[in-house]
PLY file of the C-alpha trace (Angstrom):
ply
format ascii 1.0
element vertex 232
property float x
property float y
property float z
element edge 231
property int vertex1
property int vertex2
end_header
148.96 24.05 -37.07
151.99 22.24 -35.66
151.61 18.47 -35.59
153.07 16.50 -32.68
156.40 14.79 -33.35
154.74 11.41 -32.89
152.48 12.08 -35.88
155.47 12.75 -38.14
157.16 9.54 -37.00
153.97 7.58 -37.56
153.66 8.93 -41.10
157.30 8.12 -41.89
156.95 4.62 -40.48
154.08 3.93 -42.87
156.28 4.58 -45.90
157.66 1.64 -47.86
160.80 3.68 -48.57
163.64 3.61 -46.10
164.07 6.90 -44.21
166.71 7.74 -41.65
167.96 10.97 -40.09
171.41 11.79 -38.77
172.74 14.69 -36.73
175.75 16.81 -37.73
178.09 14.09 -36.42
176.39 11.45 -38.62
174.81 9.72 -35.61
171.49 8.14 -36.52
168.57 9.75 -34.66
165.64 8.22 -36.56
165.18 4.95 -38.47
161.79 4.07 -39.97
160.22 0.66 -40.56
160.94 0.90 -44.33
164.66 1.21 -43.60
164.43 -1.82 -41.33
162.61 -3.82 -43.99
165.12 -3.05 -46.76
168.31 -3.36 -44.68
167.30 -6.03 -42.14
168.49 -3.72 -39.33
166.05 -2.79 -36.55
165.98 0.74 -35.20
167.33 -0.48 -31.84
170.44 -1.72 -33.67
171.30 1.61 -35.30
169.88 4.52 -33.29
172.70 6.51 -31.70
175.37 4.93 -33.91
177.34 6.58 -36.69
176.05 5.68 -40.15
179.47 4.31 -41.14
180.51 1.02 -42.72
180.13 -0.87 -39.44
176.40 -0.07 -39.43
175.21 1.03 -42.85
177.51 0.00 -45.68
176.92 1.35 -49.19
178.86 -0.19 -52.10
179.20 1.05 -55.67
179.06 -1.11 -58.81
182.83 -1.73 -58.58
182.58 -3.09 -55.04
184.13 -0.05 -53.35
182.72 0.99 -49.96
181.38 4.54 -50.33
181.82 5.38 -46.65
185.57 5.55 -47.24
185.58 8.03 -50.11
182.23 9.11 -51.57
179.48 8.87 -48.96
176.40 10.84 -50.18
175.41 11.59 -46.58
178.84 13.01 -45.76
178.78 15.11 -48.93
175.43 16.60 -47.96
176.62 17.41 -44.45
179.67 19.19 -45.91
178.19 21.12 -48.84
174.55 21.48 -47.76
173.31 20.16 -51.10
171.06 17.22 -51.98
172.78 14.15 -53.43
171.49 11.20 -55.44
173.05 7.81 -56.09
172.28 4.30 -57.32
174.31 1.92 -55.16
174.15 -1.37 -53.28
173.25 -1.64 -49.60
174.87 -4.38 -47.54
171.93 -6.25 -45.97
172.24 -7.57 -42.42
172.02 -11.13 -43.78
175.05 -10.55 -46.01
173.61 -10.05 -49.51
173.61 -6.84 -51.52
170.40 -4.89 -52.18
170.40 -2.42 -55.10
168.97 0.90 -53.86
168.29 4.40 -55.11
169.08 6.94 -52.41
168.48 10.67 -52.02
170.10 12.71 -49.27
168.85 16.15 -48.18
170.35 18.54 -45.59
168.52 19.73 -42.48
169.10 23.33 -41.45
168.78 25.01 -38.06
169.11 28.65 -37.09
171.11 30.91 -39.41
170.99 28.10 -42.00
173.50 26.04 -40.05
173.53 22.37 -41.08
172.30 20.34 -38.11
171.87 17.00 -39.86
170.55 15.28 -42.94
167.84 12.88 -44.02
168.27 10.05 -46.49
165.47 8.28 -48.34
166.30 5.02 -50.09
164.21 2.62 -52.14
164.75 -0.97 -53.22
165.91 -0.91 -56.85
165.75 -4.68 -57.43
162.86 -4.52 -59.90
164.79 -2.14 -62.20
167.92 -4.32 -62.05
165.85 -7.42 -62.83
164.23 -5.64 -65.79
167.65 -4.66 -67.20
168.88 -8.24 -66.78
165.79 -9.57 -68.60
166.38 -7.13 -71.47
170.04 -8.18 -71.72
168.98 -11.83 -71.70
166.43 -11.22 -74.48
169.03 -9.35 -76.52
171.42 -12.25 -76.09
168.73 -14.71 -77.22
167.95 -12.51 -80.23
171.54 -12.12 -81.47
173.69 -14.94 -80.04
173.86 -18.54 -81.22
173.04 -20.49 -78.02
175.28 -23.47 -78.83
178.55 -21.74 -79.71
178.24 -18.20 -78.35
178.97 -16.76 -81.81
176.73 -14.12 -83.36
173.72 -15.74 -85.01
172.91 -15.30 -88.70
170.51 -12.42 -88.05
173.11 -10.37 -86.19
175.82 -11.30 -88.70
173.64 -9.97 -91.54
173.01 -6.75 -89.59
176.78 -6.34 -89.09
177.50 -7.01 -92.77
174.96 -4.36 -93.80
176.55 -1.88 -91.40
180.07 -2.54 -92.71
178.90 -2.23 -96.34
177.24 1.12 -95.55
180.44 2.36 -93.90
182.47 1.28 -96.92
180.17 3.11 -99.34
179.93 6.26 -97.24
183.42 6.55 -95.73
185.44 4.07 -97.82
186.34 2.12 -94.70
187.60 -1.29 -95.86
186.77 -4.55 -94.17
187.23 -8.26 -94.86
184.92 -11.25 -94.78
186.17 -14.76 -94.10
183.79 -17.59 -94.94
184.70 -20.88 -93.27
183.14 -24.25 -92.64
184.08 -27.44 -90.84
184.99 -30.32 -93.10
183.22 -33.66 -92.63
181.11 -32.59 -89.63
178.32 -34.89 -90.81
180.71 -37.83 -90.59
181.59 -36.82 -87.02
177.89 -36.64 -86.11
177.14 -40.00 -87.74
180.13 -41.73 -86.16
180.33 -40.22 -82.69
176.91 -38.61 -82.19
175.57 -35.07 -82.24
176.88 -34.30 -78.75
180.44 -34.71 -80.02
179.56 -32.72 -83.14
178.29 -29.90 -80.92
181.56 -29.96 -78.96
183.46 -29.69 -82.25
181.40 -26.62 -83.22
182.00 -24.98 -79.85
185.73 -25.75 -79.93
186.12 -24.26 -83.42
184.30 -21.07 -82.35
186.50 -20.73 -79.25
189.51 -21.05 -81.56
188.11 -18.27 -83.75
187.53 -16.04 -80.70
191.12 -16.51 -79.53
192.53 -15.57 -82.92
190.55 -12.45 -83.78
190.56 -9.02 -82.18
187.94 -7.89 -79.69
186.17 -5.71 -82.27
186.02 -8.39 -84.98
182.86 -10.47 -85.34
182.52 -14.25 -85.47
179.11 -15.34 -86.72
177.50 -18.72 -87.24
175.98 -18.57 -90.72
174.27 -21.95 -90.46
175.10 -25.53 -89.57
178.89 -25.79 -89.71
179.34 -22.55 -91.72
180.82 -19.41 -90.20
181.37 -15.81 -91.29
184.12 -13.71 -89.71
184.06 -9.94 -90.26
187.37 -8.11 -89.84
187.46 -4.31 -89.61
190.31 -1.79 -89.71
192.32 -3.83 -92.22
193.88 -3.32 -95.67
194.88 -5.63 -98.48
0 1
1 2
2 3
3 4
4 5
5 6
6 7
7 8
8 9
9 10
10 11
11 12
12 13
13 14
14 15
15 16
16 17
17 18
18 19
19 20
20 21
21 22
22 23
23 24
24 25
25 26
26 27
27 28
28 29
29 30
30 31
31 32
32 33
33 34
34 35
35 36
36 37
37 38
38 39
39 40
40 41
41 42
42 43
43 44
44 45
45 46
46 47
47 48
48 49
49 50
50 51
51 52
52 53
53 54
54 55
55 56
56 57
57 58
58 59
59 60
60 61
61 62
62 63
63 64
64 65
65 66
66 67
67 68
68 69
69 70
70 71
71 72
72 73
73 74
74 75
75 76
76 77
77 78
78 79
79 80
80 81
81 82
82 83
83 84
84 85
85 86
86 87
87 88
88 89
89 90
90 91
91 92
92 93
93 94
94 95
95 96
96 97
97 98
98 99
99 100
100 101
101 102
102 103
103 104
104 105
105 106
106 107
107 108
108 109
109 110
110 111
111 112
112 113
113 114
114 115
115 116
116 117
117 118
118 119
119 120
120 121
121 122
122 123
123 124
124 125
125 126
126 127
127 128
128 129
129 130
130 131
131 132
132 133
133 134
134 135
135 136
136 137
137 138
138 139
139 140
140 141
141 142
142 143
143 144
144 145
145 146
146 147
147 148
148 149
149 150
150 151
151 152
152 153
153 154
154 155
155 156
156 157
157 158
158 159
159 160
160 161
161 162
162 163
163 164
164 165
165 166
166 167
167 168
168 169
169 170
170 171
171 172
172 173
173 174
174 175
175 176
176 177
177 178
178 179
179 180
180 181
181 182
182 183
183 184
184 185
185 186
186 187
187 188
188 189
189 190
190 191
191 192
192 193
193 194
194 195
195 196
196 197
197 198
198 199
199 200
200 201
201 202
202 203
203 204
204 205
205 206
206 207
207 208
208 209
209 210
210 211
211 212
212 213
213 214
214 215
215 216
216 217
217 218
218 219
219 220
220 221
221 222
222 223
223 224
224 225
225 226
226 227
227 228
228 229
229 230
230 231
């Protein structure tokens, strides 16, 4: 049984995902309510227009506009294959919305490509989850005052370097350092100044080691610096 076209449109408009259809010239012929909700663009603003950067702008993680070089919709119209991407959609209000999009070709007679359909979903919850995990990892391994590795992570790194030395004979060095008379600074000028001293010393360490070396706060004013790829 063939359902009327209006039924299909009604079903698509009830989806929370964004769905839009273009013809072979990339002109938008259908735009559902989910697409309007995610992008901020009403169907009357996009129907009949080309899905280019002036209407529907997709941006990759580096900030490059995909319409100029790697548009999934254009790829599908050219090769007749489905395409998938995780990108950012430029919302009508100006902010970026992370989306997952899937593009599928539409075929007419003799398997000629007559258009394509793209389904996109808001990916904000996944991005927020990743950011929360990164924040928790930072809390677990980074000293919040100085930005150096905390003692737990420093011990993990020491264990790893010792294992590498035993197994592969890879040498490394450990520098143990502390700040002289920090208690006197705290007693004389206050703990806020003492905290600034700690942070300044760690920034000095960071500027004088390589990117793959580790600066760890062992406790109080004591620090451990682990240097790899060195010899006597």
